[in-house]
Structures are given as C-alpha cells and as structure tokens.
One Martini backbone bead per residue (centre of mass of N, CA, C, O) as a GRO file, in nm:
protein
  176
    1MET     BB    1  -2.213  -1.865   3.184
    2TYR     BB    2  -2.393  -1.622   3.289
    3ARG     BB    3  -2.676  -1.442   3.214
    4GLY     BB    4  -2.555  -1.147   3.234
    5SER     BB    5  -2.333  -1.176   3.002
    6ARG     BB    6  -2.519  -1.200   2.762
    7ASN     BB    7  -2.630  -0.907   2.770
    8PHE     BB    8  -2.359  -0.769   2.762
    9PHE     BB    9  -2.259  -0.873   2.478
   10GLY     BB   10  -2.511  -0.784   2.319
   11GLY     BB   11  -2.478  -0.478   2.378
   12ILE     BB   12  -2.198  -0.449   2.257
   13ALA     BB   13  -2.270  -0.534   1.966
   14GLY     BB   14  -2.479  -0.309   1.910
   15GLY     BB   15  -2.305  -0.066   1.983
   16LEU     BB   16  -2.071  -0.107   1.781
   17PHE     BB   17  -2.237  -0.097   1.525
   18LEU     BB   18  -2.341   0.192   1.562
   19ILE     BB   19  -2.067   0.332   1.574
   20PHE     BB   20  -1.966   0.229   1.288
   21LEU     BB   21  -2.202   0.357   1.132
   22ALA     BB   22  -2.136   0.646   1.208
   23LEU     BB   23  -1.849   0.648   1.099
   24ALA     BB   24  -1.922   0.582   0.804
   25PHE     BB   25  -2.081   0.849   0.757
   26MET     BB   26  -1.856   1.053   0.844
   27THR     BB   27  -1.619   0.966   0.637
   28GLY     BB   28  -1.725   0.825   0.347
   29HIS     BB   29  -1.464   0.684   0.225
   30PHE     BB   30  -1.494   0.433   0.464
   31PHE     BB   31  -1.773   0.286   0.461
   32LEU     BB   32  -1.735  -0.024   0.402
   33PRO     BB   33  -1.511  -0.087   0.614
   34MET     BB   34  -1.681   0.007   0.863
   35ILE     BB   35  -1.909  -0.200   0.828
   36PHE     BB   36  -1.726  -0.451   0.850
   37VAL     BB   37  -1.616  -0.396   1.132
   38GLY     BB   38  -1.887  -0.383   1.280
   39LEU     BB   39  -1.970  -0.675   1.199
   40ALA     BB   40  -1.734  -0.822   1.329
   41PHE     BB   41  -1.786  -0.730   1.628
   42ALA     BB   42  -2.082  -0.822   1.640
   43SER     BB   43  -2.031  -1.116   1.588
   44LEU     BB   44  -1.841  -1.177   1.825
   45PHE     BB   45  -2.018  -1.063   2.066
   46GLY     BB   46  -2.283  -1.205   1.991
   47SER     BB   47  -2.169  -1.502   2.029
   48LEU     BB   48  -2.096  -1.462   2.331
   49SER     BB   49  -2.403  -1.421   2.429
   50ALA     BB   50  -2.497  -1.729   2.392
   51GLY     BB   51  -2.301  -1.953   2.537
   52ASN     BB   52  -2.202  -2.116   2.277
   53PRO     BB   53  -1.955  -2.276   2.113
   54ARG     BB   54  -2.079  -2.273   1.824
   55ALA     BB   55  -2.134  -1.970   1.821
   56THR     BB   56  -1.842  -1.877   1.866
   57TYR     BB   57  -1.731  -2.005   1.611
   58GLY     BB   58  -1.907  -1.836   1.419
   59GLY     BB   59  -1.805  -1.558   1.519
   60VAL     BB   60  -1.508  -1.595   1.442
   61MET     BB   61  -1.561  -1.638   1.139
   62GLY     BB   62  -1.714  -1.370   1.095
   63PHE     BB   63  -1.476  -1.193   1.180
   64ILE     BB   64  -1.273  -1.278   0.969
   65TRP     BB   65  -1.445  -1.199   0.717
   66MET     BB   66  -1.509  -0.902   0.785
   67ALA     BB   67  -1.214  -0.805   0.827
   68GLY     BB   68  -1.117  -0.896   0.547
   69LEU     BB   69  -1.317  -0.715   0.384
   70ALA     BB   70  -1.211  -0.450   0.499
   71VAL     BB   71  -0.927  -0.472   0.382
   72CYS     BB   72  -1.009  -0.505   0.088
   73ALA     BB   73  -1.167  -0.228   0.071
   74THR     BB   74  -0.930  -0.039   0.150
   75PHE     BB   75  -0.708  -0.167  -0.079
   76ASN     BB   76  -0.828  -0.302  -0.332
   77PHE     BB   77  -0.794  -0.643  -0.264
   78TRP     BB   78  -0.982  -0.883  -0.377
   79TRP     BB   79  -0.877  -1.140  -0.511
   80PRO     BB   80  -0.641  -1.225  -0.323
   81GLY     BB   81  -0.797  -1.161  -0.055
   82ILE     BB   82  -1.002  -1.396  -0.062
   83LEU     BB   83  -0.781  -1.615  -0.036
   84ILE     BB   84  -0.669  -1.529   0.234
   85ILE     BB   85  -0.932  -1.556   0.391
   86LEU     BB   86  -0.973  -1.857   0.327
   87GLY     BB   87  -0.710  -1.947   0.470
   88LEU     BB   88  -0.774  -1.833   0.754
   89SER     BB   89  -1.037  -1.989   0.789
   90ALA     BB   90  -0.912  -2.273   0.775
   91ILE     BB   91  -0.718  -2.246   1.010
   92ALA     BB   92  -0.926  -2.160   1.225
   93GLY     BB   93  -1.104  -2.417   1.193
   94THR     BB   94  -0.879  -2.611   1.290
   95LEU     BB   95  -0.818  -2.470   1.573
   96PHE     BB   96  -1.120  -2.404   1.699
   97ARG     BB   97  -1.302  -2.657   1.690
   98PRO     BB   98  -1.179  -2.824   1.930
   99MET     BB   99  -1.221  -2.599   2.145
  100MET     BB  100  -1.541  -2.579   2.113
  101SER     BB  101  -1.611  -2.902   2.160
  102GLY     BB  102  -1.396  -2.993   2.352
  103PRO     BB  103  -1.291  -3.275   2.437
  104VAL     BB  104  -1.106  -3.522   2.305
  105LYS     BB  105  -1.191  -3.824   2.165
  106THR     BB  106  -1.012  -4.135   2.137
  107GLU     BB  107  -1.257  -4.329   2.192
  108VAL     BB  108  -1.466  -4.559   2.042
  109PRO     BB  109  -1.758  -4.687   2.083
  110PRO     BB  110  -1.899  -4.971   2.045
  111GLN     BB  111  -2.107  -5.120   1.822
  112PRO     BB  112  -2.387  -5.279   1.803
  113TYR     BB  113  -2.506  -5.553   1.678
  114TYR     BB  114  -2.717  -5.670   1.449
  115GLN     BB  115  -3.018  -5.851   1.551
  116PRO     BB  116  -3.226  -6.031   1.403
  117SER     BB  117  -3.524  -6.140   1.423
  118GLN     BB  118  -3.701  -6.420   1.439
  119PRO     BB  119  -3.918  -6.559   1.252
  120GLN     BB  120  -4.210  -6.690   1.238
  121GLN     BB  121  -4.319  -7.000   1.187
  122GLN     BB  122  -4.453  -7.118   0.900
  123PRO     BB  123  -4.616  -7.294   0.705
  124GLU     BB  124  -4.549  -7.468   0.421
  125GLN     BB  125  -4.633  -7.216   0.168
  126PRO     BB  126  -4.626  -7.150  -0.137
  127TYR     BB  127  -4.655  -6.831  -0.320
  128TYR     BB  128  -4.581  -7.020  -0.554
  129GLN     BB  129  -4.535  -7.174  -0.867
  130PRO     BB  130  -4.380  -7.408  -0.983
  131TYR     BB  131  -4.255  -7.485  -1.294
  132GLN     BB  132  -4.321  -7.795  -1.309
  133GLU     BB  133  -4.643  -7.746  -1.303
  134GLY     BB  134  -4.713  -7.502  -1.435
  135TYR     BB  135  -4.985  -7.347  -1.543
  136GLN     BB  136  -5.238  -7.206  -1.327
  137PRO     BB  137  -5.538  -7.115  -1.322
  138PRO     BB  138  -5.743  -6.939  -1.175
  139GLN     BB  139  -6.004  -6.908  -1.013
  140GLU     BB  140  -6.370  -6.907  -1.080
  141GLY     BB  141  -6.360  -6.721  -0.811
  142TYR     BB  142  -6.469  -6.657  -0.481
  143GLN     BB  143  -6.396  -6.640  -0.135
  144GLU     BB  144  -6.676  -6.696   0.105
  145GLY     BB  145  -6.746  -6.850   0.384
  146GLY     BB  146  -6.602  -7.126   0.257
  147LYS     BB  147  -6.693  -7.046  -0.030
  148VAL     BB  148  -6.735  -7.070  -0.386
  149HIS     BB  149  -6.785  -6.802  -0.600
  150PRO     BB  150  -6.897  -6.678  -0.880
  151TYR     BB  151  -6.864  -6.473  -1.113
  152PRO     BB  152  -7.013  -6.251  -1.276
  153GLU     BB  153  -7.147  -6.196  -1.567
  154GLN     BB  154  -7.014  -6.054  -1.849
  155PRO     BB  155  -7.061  -5.851  -2.091
  156ARG     BB  156  -7.003  -5.845  -2.420
  157VAL     BB  157  -6.787  -5.679  -2.605
  158GLN     BB  158  -6.771  -5.523  -2.893
  159GLU     BB  159  -6.566  -5.585  -3.149
  160TYR     BB  160  -6.347  -5.415  -3.343
  161GLU     BB  161  -6.221  -5.332  -3.640
  162GLN     BB  162  -5.916  -5.279  -3.742
  163PRO     BB  163  -5.742  -5.066  -3.908
  164GLN     BB  164  -5.563  -5.065  -4.209
  165ALA     BB  165  -5.288  -4.997  -4.369
  166GLN     BB  166  -5.197  -4.853  -4.675
  167TYR     BB  167  -4.966  -4.977  -4.899
  168PRO     BB  168  -4.754  -4.946  -5.135
  169GLN     BB  169  -4.636  -5.151  -5.401
  170GLU     BB  170  -4.471  -4.908  -5.518
  171LEU     BB  171  -4.223  -4.713  -5.578
  172PRO     BB  172  -4.135  -4.413  -5.623
  173PRO     BB  173  -3.981  -4.214  -5.829
  174GLN     BB  174  -3.662  -4.099  -5.859
  175GLN     BB  175  -3.507  -3.790  -5.805
  176SER     BB  176  -3.207  -3.607  -5.946
   0.00000   0.00000   0.00000
C-alpha cells in the first residue's frame, strides 16, 4: 500500500467511530451494541491504515470480538455468546494467520552444528590435590615479588566460656 491509503483508512476508522458514538447517544436503548459496532469497524479500518499484515490480522480479530460483543449485548446472550465468539476467533485465527504472514515455507533450512573451539593447552597442573596425597595445609604466607612473606601476627582474642543450660535431674510429677 502506498502512503496515501494509510491516512485514508485511518480517517475512515476515526470517522466511523464518531458516527457510531453519535448513534449510540441518539438511540439510547442500543448504546452498548452501537459502541461495540463502532469499535469493531474502527479496529478493522485502523489496522488497514498501518499497512502491516500483522496489524491487519490484529484488526480482523478485534473486529470479530467487538462485533460478537455487539451481538451479545443486543440479544442479552452473554454466556453462550462468548463461547461462540471464542470459536469464531479460533477459526479465523487458523484461516487468516497464514494469509497475513505471506507464503508458507515448506522447507526448513538446516541449522549449523555448534563446534566448540578447542581450548588452548595449558601445562598439566592440577588445581586440586588428589585424595591420595592427603590434606596439605595452605602456605603460611603470601607470595609477592617471587618471595613468600609471612602473614602479620594477629592478636589472640580472649575466648569466653559458653554458658551451659541447667537441666533438671528428675522429671516433675505427672498430673492426671
């Protein structure tokens, strides 16, 4: 679509909604159905003004729902009416989605297999100590400038005696 038709359909959408809004106020009795019909046509023509197939698909679905709600409001047929609208929406979604997305692709291009890059070989230095060697305490210092320096001496913290709970030696007598 060329750019001029987008403004054309957008203008129609706004004009139709205003006309149906005026009709809703004039009739009084059919206020809600007229609002729904106005929204249905505004949704349809507004989506056509976008010039995008996905927007058109959304506009068709909005038209189906708003027109269906208008029928439900007119005949006070809400509970089964919603199920009918849902069914029509599912059928329309099945039929319109392939048309809106363009030609159907029948062949899926093959995905390239993931080939992890080979890590650079490092000299064999285990980062853990095998169990057979037993526990080896860590060094008593830190290494800086090629020399091992001892950690500074930490003052000893006075340890406090933990209080112990006193438990009774005999059970109290049972009351029955």
